[in-house]
N, C-alpha and C positions, 0 to 999 in steps of 0.2 A: 662353620655352617650357620648361616642366618636363615631367616624366613621360616621360623618355627612358631610364629604367633599369628592369630587370626582374630579380627574384630577391632573396633575402634574404642568403644567404651566397655562393653561386656567382652572381655578379651581372654582368649585361651592361648597359653603357651604349652606345647607338649614336648615330652622328652622320652628317650628310650629306643632300644632296638629289638628286633624280632626275637633274638636269642640272647639278649642281655638279661640282667637281673630283674628289671622291671620296666613297665611302661607307665607313664604318669603325666601329670599336668598341673598347671597353676591357672586358676580362674581369677582374673582381676576385674574390678568394676561391678561386682554383683551387689545389688542393693541389700541393705541390712534388714533384719527382722522378718525374713521370709522363712516359713516352715518348709523344711525339705524332707520328703518321704524317701528315706534311704532304701527301703524295700523296692520302691518304684524305680529308683536309679539302677539297682541290681537287676531288675527284670529287663530293663533296656539292654544292659550288657549281655544278658542271657540270650537275647534275640540275635546278637552279633557274634557270640562266641563260637569257636570251632567245636567240632565233635557233636553237634546238636542233632544231626540226622545223617542218613546214609549218603546224602548228596553234598556233604561238606567235608572238609579236611578232617581226618580223624585225630588230629592233635588234641590231646586232652588237657584243657585248661579250665580251671574253675572261674577264672576272670573275676575274682572277688575284689571289689574296690575297697580300699582303706583310705579314709580321710584323715589328713595329718593336721590341718589347720582350717580356720575360717568358719567353723560351725561350733555352736555351743547350745546345749540343751535343745537340739533339733532345729535351731534357727541359724540363719546366716548372720555373721557379725559385721559384714561390710568390709572385712579385711580379706586378703588373698586366700582363696580356697585351694589348698594343695592336696593332692591325692596320688595314690599309686596302685598299680595292679601287678603283683609279682608274677613272673613267668616261672612255671613249675614243670613244664614238659618240654624243655629244650632238647633237641637232638642235633646239635651242630655237626656231628659226624655224618649226618645225611648229606652234608654240603661240602665236605672236604674235597671230594672229587671235582668240585666246581671252582675251587679257590683261584685258579688261574684261567678259567674259561669264561667267555662271554656268552651267556645264555640268550638265545633269540628273543627279542622284544622285551628284555628286562633292562634294568638300570645299571647293569654291571659295567658296561663300557663307558657310559657317560659319567658315572661316579668316578671311575678310574681316571678319566681325562680331567675332570674338574678338581678332584681332591688328591690324586696321586696314590690313593689306597682306598680300599673298601672293605666293609664287613660282609663277607660272603655267606655268613650264616643266615640263610633265609632272606637275604637282601638287606639285612640290617635296618637302617633308618628308612629305606625305601619300601619296606614291607608294609602290607596293609594292616599289620598288627598295630601300627601307630594309631589307627583310627579308634582304638579303644578309648583314648583320651577324649576324642571328639564326642563319643557316645555319652561319656560321663557328663561332660559340660552341656551337651545337648539335652540330656535328661533333666538337668537342673533348669535350663532355659525353658523346657516344655512345661515344667511345673509352675514357673513364674507366669508364662503366657496363659496357662489354664486359668489362673486367677483373673486374667483379663478377658476370658472367654474366647481366647484364640487357640487354635489347635493345628499342629503340624502332623500330616499323615504322608505315607508313601506306600507304594505297592508295586509288585512286578506286573507290568502291563504287556510286556513282550519278551519272548525268549526264542532265540534262533529265528525260525520262520513263522513262529506262532505269535499272534498279536490280538489283544483285546480291542474292542471298539474304542474310539477316542473318549477322553474323559468327559463325563457329564455329572451333574449334581446329584444323580441318583445312586452313586457308588455307595455300597454298604461297607463302611470301613471296619465294622465288627467282624467281617469275614476274612480279613487279611491274614490273621494268624491261625486260621483254622486248618491250613495245610502248610507243609514244610516249604512249599514254593512261595508262599506269601502273595498269592494272587486272589483277589476277592471274587473272581468268576470261577466258581468251584469246578465247573466242567472244563474250562480252559486250564485250570491248575492241574487237573488229572492228566491232560495231554502234555503239559509242560514237564511234569514229573517223569512220564514215560520217555520223553525226548532226552532228558538229562541222563536217565538210566542207560539208554542206548549209547549215548555219546561216551559216558563213563566206561562202559564195557569195551569200547574201541580204544581206550587210552587217550581220548581226546577231550576237548573242553568246548563250551558254548557260551556266548554272551547274551545280552538281553537289554531290556529297557525298563527303567523304573519311573513311574509317574509320581511327582511330588505335589502336595496340595497344602495350602495354608488357608484355613477357614476363619472367617470373621475378622480379618484384618481390616480396620476402618480406613476410609479414604484419608489421604494426607501423610501416609508413612513412606519415607524414602527421601530422595534428593535428586536434583537435576545434575546434568553434566557427568562428572566422573564417578559420582557415588550413587548412581541410579540403583534402585532396589533390585531390578532384574540383573544388573551388572554384578552386584555383590552376590546374588544367588548363583549366577553363572560361575564366578570365581570360586565360590564355596564348593560347587559340584565338580568343577573341573580339577579341583585339588584332591579329589578322592581317587585312589588307585584304580586303574583300569578304565576310567571314564574317558570317552572319546568324543562326546557330543552333548550339547545342551540346546534346548529350544523351549520357549514358553508361549502359552496361548496357542494361536493358530500355527506358529512356527514356520517351518519351511514350506508347508502345504499352502500358505498364503501367497507364496511366490507364483503359484499357478492360477491365482484368482484375480478378479478385478476389484478395484476399490469399492464399487457398489455392492460387491458380494461379501466383503469382510469388514466394512466400517461398522463399529459398534454404536448404534443410534441411541441417544439418550431419551429417557422418559422419567416419570416420577411416580413413586408409590408411597402414598401417605406422606407427601411432601419431602420424601427422600429421593435424591437423584439416583437413578439406576440405569444400566445399559440393557438393551433388549437382547443382545448377544454378548459373548465374552471372548472374541477372537484376540483381544488384548491381553488375555491371561491375568486380568486383575490389576494390571500395571499400565499406566500411560504417562509418558514423559519421565519415566523413572520413579514415579510416585504411585502408591496404591490408590485405586479408584473405588474401593469398597466391595468390588466383586471378588469371587473366589480366585485366589492366586493358584495357577496350575502350570506345571512345566514337566518336561521329559528329559531324562538323563540316559545316555547311551553308554553301556559297558561292553568293552571288547571281551572276547574269550580269554580266560586265564592263560598266561603265556607258557606256564610249565605244563607240558603234556608228556604222557608216558609212551612216547614214540621217538625213534631216532631222528635227529635233526642235525644238519651240517652247521658248523660255526667255526670260530677261530679262538685261540687262546691269547694271552697278553703278549706273546712273542710273535703273533701274526700267523701261527701255524694252524692249518686246518685240523679240526677235531670233529668228532661226532658226540652230540649231547643227547642224553635221554633223562627224562624226569625220574627222580627217585625220592622216596619218602611220602609225606602226607600233603595232598594238595586238593583244592576244590575243583570238581569238574565244571562247576558253575558258581561264581561268587555272588551272583545277583540277589538271591534270596537273603543272604546275610547282609548285603549292602543296604537293604531297606531301612534298617535301624540307623545306618550312617547318614543316609539322605534325609531322614526325619530330623536327626540331630543337627545337621548343618543348616537345614531350613529354619529350625528354631533359633539357632545362634544368630543367623542373619536378621530374622524378623525382630528378635528381642533387642539386638544391638541398635537397629534403626528406631525402635520405640524409645530407647534411652537417648539416642541422638536428638530425637524430637522432644525430649523431656516431657513425655506424656505417660509416665508410669506413676500410677497412684494405687498402691496396694495397702 
């Protein structure tokens, strides 16, 4: 299996399976001499970990990160940073009844076709538990970007039929973690929570939308043609489990508009070029223009539901499948930390490509 690495200079390679011994990764290309707050790294993992509230899977994992190399006396050495998170609450027996069955909308069939075998314990490598490694690397990237005055944020902006107003610069990011839904509109968050509770009681699941934001990215970060900044952001987000869509700036809504309605006109504030609107989402021609970068990521409902569904097994025989064990009725609130991490990885990698890191 290839394709386990992400990034060009600041590069993460992840390893591990859902119910294996550990999940981990190696970060290559991290600059040396950067102080790393390990407590802050752990706090990011806590935002993603299972069992944190009634609307998440009740799998109990501490998700405690252990760094194996690349750090000395609290600073990066410039050498590969290796880390692992041990799996402590594996229950592979919850999946033995599925070892020959193809679960609807899972990777079971495609993995079988491609590799000739699969780890049926929670999906193995296809499990969203792999994203732990991304959150660790993203937490380090966020700390480096913070020194540059750049910040990556994400929040739940839509869930099922419920949706916040489109992004504007007045979002209070300090409210994101005030509720277990991670929506900064607290009234909307209460409605979303009630919606998830109702869906969970029906043995069903629900999807939603996460808005991602990168603040204070200066103009000139990115590249044209194949390495456009928004193209790399799209790849990063589409690589996250359950993601089905990506749009940035005005997105698909711009298809219904005229050019005169969505062109971002240029102006100047204190000799700094600015745009009067931001339908471009902070990126033009694949390169940042100095405005706030914003995008939306669509997550489908979790495929495992506690209801009977028809499927087939690896012999082509019809079977009935029903979810068993511990699963999220809605993965979107936990995915906020993952979207932030992947945003930070992309932005930092492009900073390094532009050779504009001075810390």
